[in-house]
C-alpha positions, -999 to +999 in steps of 0.1 A: -116-490-008-111-455-021-117-427+003-109-391+007-099-386+044-100-352+060-074-341+085-093-311+099-127-304+115-131-269+096-132-286+060-167-296+062-179-278+033-153-296+012-165-329+025-201-320+015-189-311-018-170-345-024-203-363-009-222-345-037-199-360-064-204-395-047-169-396-033-166-417-002-153-392+025-144-391+060-136-364+084-108-372+111-105-345+138-074-351+157-071-361+195-088-334+216-104-317+189-139-317+175-158-348+184-125-370+192-116-381+225-104-355+249-072-374+258-047-357+283-015-363+265+000-369+231-008-337+216+024-336+192+027-342+156+040-378+161+008-389+179-013-372+152+004-389+125+001-423+146-035-419+151-042-413+115-023-445+108-043-462+131-075-450+117-065-460+082-054-495+092-087-500+113-108-490+083-084-509+060-081-480+035-061-482+003-057-458-025-069-429-001-065-391-009-054-374+022-066-337+024-052-316+053-058-280+060-038-259+083-022-282+110-039-311+091-016-305+064+013-310+087-005-341+101-006-356+066+028-350+055+040-362+089+019-394+085+032-401+049+069-398+061+064-418+092+041-447+080+048-448+041+028-443+012+013-479+009-022-468+015-020-434-001-029-424-036-025-386-032-021-359-006-036-324-008-022-295+014-046-266+018-030-236+035-010-259+054+019-253+081+047-273+065+077-268+064+081-247+094+062-217+109+083-207+138+115-185+129+148-202+134+183-198+121+175-221+093+139-205+087+146-167+091+114-160+073+093-175+099+072-160+128+090-152+161+083-178+187+069-150+209+039-148+185+029-184+195+037-179+230+012-150+230-014-173+213-011-198+243-010-171+270-044-158+255-059-193+253-049-201+289-062-169+300-097-170+284-102-197+259-138-186+250-126-150+244-097-163+224-120-181+200-143-154+197-114-128+190-098-151+165-130-157+145-141-120+146-105-109+135-078-126+114-091-160+107-118-147+083-102-114+077-130-097+095-106-071+109-098-057+076-111-023+063-144-028+045-149-063+058-187-073+066-184-096+094-209-125+098-221-132+133-233-165+123-200-175+109-182-161+140-204-179+163-200-213+144-161-208+145-162-202+184-185-233+186-159-254+168-131-242+191-148-248+222-158-284+211-124-293+218-101-297+250-082-268+264-050-289+271-051-303+234-054-267+220-027-253+242-001-279+234-014-280+198+000-245+192+033-257+197+027-289+175+016-268+145+043-240+150+074-256+161+073-289+142+100-290+114+086-309+085+117-301+062+128-336+062+095-350+057+091-329+027+125-339+012+113-375+007+077-369-001+075-330-015+055-316-041+069-313-076+073-284-098+038-290-113+017-284-081-013-262-082-008-229-063-030-198-056-010-172-036-027-149-012-005-123+003-025-116+034-031-152+044-022-161+079+000-191+071+024-173+048+058-176+034+053-213+027+060-214-010+096-204-011+104-226+019+088-258+003+108-251-028+139-251-008+132-280+012+121-305-017+141-322-043+137-311-079+116-338-091+085-342-110+058-359-091+022-353-087+019-374-054+012-342-035-006-312-045-001-279-026-027-252-027-022-223-004-052-202+000-068-176+025-067-196+056-104-198+062-114-203+026-123-239+034-136-233+069-172-236+073 
């Protein structure tokens, strides 16, 4: 059975497009997000990857194309590294978090940990306001000069955020920002022929150079990497 599996709730327009082309598709919000069960623990990349493996095994999927946006891109990379490629045809990473977002000695171009600590503090203080501010500001670039904010889009993004669990989202910030995917990419990284579209103002940035350093110089099309504006694929 060939299926394209989504690893992010916010890529629904992409699912709709694939369905229009008669592709068999599925969307897999991670635990505590979207319509998935709001579990109290396991909000880390190892559990995300294991959950995806359990889902693909339960559905007996083979030759699947995994498409991951943002944190979902990290989930896809970690799933392949942790569980192998036997059920995977290809993986597509869209504005994804690998190899590492937080600033470290080995990743001086990353964002300071204080940035992510502040996100957690905002979420803990007022989750509803956090998602409202995120949607009306940087997520869709509505805070830029000349932007034309859409109230419908802002409210829809707020709705999607509030569907999940507070604890899952709080710990998820650590999962997406501080998980180091460098070793995962060394074994399963994109080759010199990947498709790229650069956006200097995308929230998930500085990824291309880091991936080139992390991956071996080999020619493979198993993983395609397409950095975009972070919300290009968010509905």
